[in-house]
Phi, psi and omega in degrees: 000135179288157184303313181298319179294320179295318179295322175296321179293325177297318180294322179297320178295319180294322178297320183285322189248343178087326184211144180225154176259141182301314182298319180297319177294319179302312181293317183300316185259007176053047176227169184287161175301321180299320178300314179297319177304314181296318177302314181292324177298315180298316184288326177291320178299329178278000178078017186268340179207174170231135180284141174231172182301119177082007180176214181206162181214155169252006176289148182294148173232184184296333180236015184223130169241135183291161184294143181307321183300330180269322175300326181294340182262004185245153172052042185297321180296317179296317178299314180299319180296314180294323178296320180293322177295320179294324182300330180294343181271356185254135175243146177308141180094351180287158166257130192234127172259137178228130182276188178290174172112154182286330174294315178295327178297322177298316177296315181304322181291342181267353189294340179300335180293342183249008183296152007281140177219155165255124184243125180247122184205155172248008183271113186296327179294322177290318176302313180299320185290326189254353192299331183250011185276124174292138180089000176246114172270109187260122173252104183269120183283132176281189180135193178272129181280127176248110184296326182299325179257357183049048188210161175260130185221172176108188187297321178299318178298313183294320179294323178295317180296327179298338182264001186238160178219138181235153174294324182211140178239138179248120183239132176251158182210141178269003185204125172229122179235121186063237179249023182238151184248141185224163171213161185274339190241130184288328176297318178296318181301316182296320179293315179298319181300317181295323179290324175300314184292332187259006178257131176297320174240139182233132185235130177261129176250119185211126176298141182300335180289347182271352174288142180087010180242140172249165174221181189295320189246132177282125177272318181169193183251145181301335180295345177284351181256132179285330178221143173238122182245130176224174186261336178217146181303128177293180178303148182306322180295327177289318179299317179299316180297321180296315182294319177298328179276359179075026182274147179262110183250128179245126177262115182290151181265101182292331177294322177295322180294328179281342186290000000 
């Protein structure tokens, strides 16, 4: 097997399993451990995975977020359920901000059900989905394109957001610890932060597996969000803390999303 084919196969395994062991890969592809080490080095340098002791993972860490292409292939039922719950907060005629991320991309593709809408986004997947839709006024934010996030980020994006205001903003996050929200990348944080500040109503979309995790950069406090939508109830202690803080937590119905 050629190197490129083997590295693609390694990524396919990671998408399916989330984490792989070096020895298992060596046996699977009938190559030396050193060859697999080099493959993992190449893929890590490309930002597609992070090496861990004895293997590699595409699961998020405090300083690592997995590539958009792989996140988009995971947790589809949970994303659909959260997107449908989010859709109930939108009324025709609204202006809607949607941030980067595969969860937000799922919501973006559903927005046609609520048209007419004005949609403001830096998410390339949302732009692609809505660009030709009648009844959608699409404001595509410029900036520097980051393939890892499939989004436009940086000062141009932030300056554009400073000039805009939306009825509702949808923000996704890979890490919530206690009552605080985090992300691994500072460019992403600044764009999300601008959308939080410019939305009259602000909604956090977060997979239940991301509770109890921190990341390098603090995005904000849960109290800044009018609604928090997740796919499965967090641990009881988290729910208790949310209720004590007066936070509005919505558990999306995954069975309804599958129907």
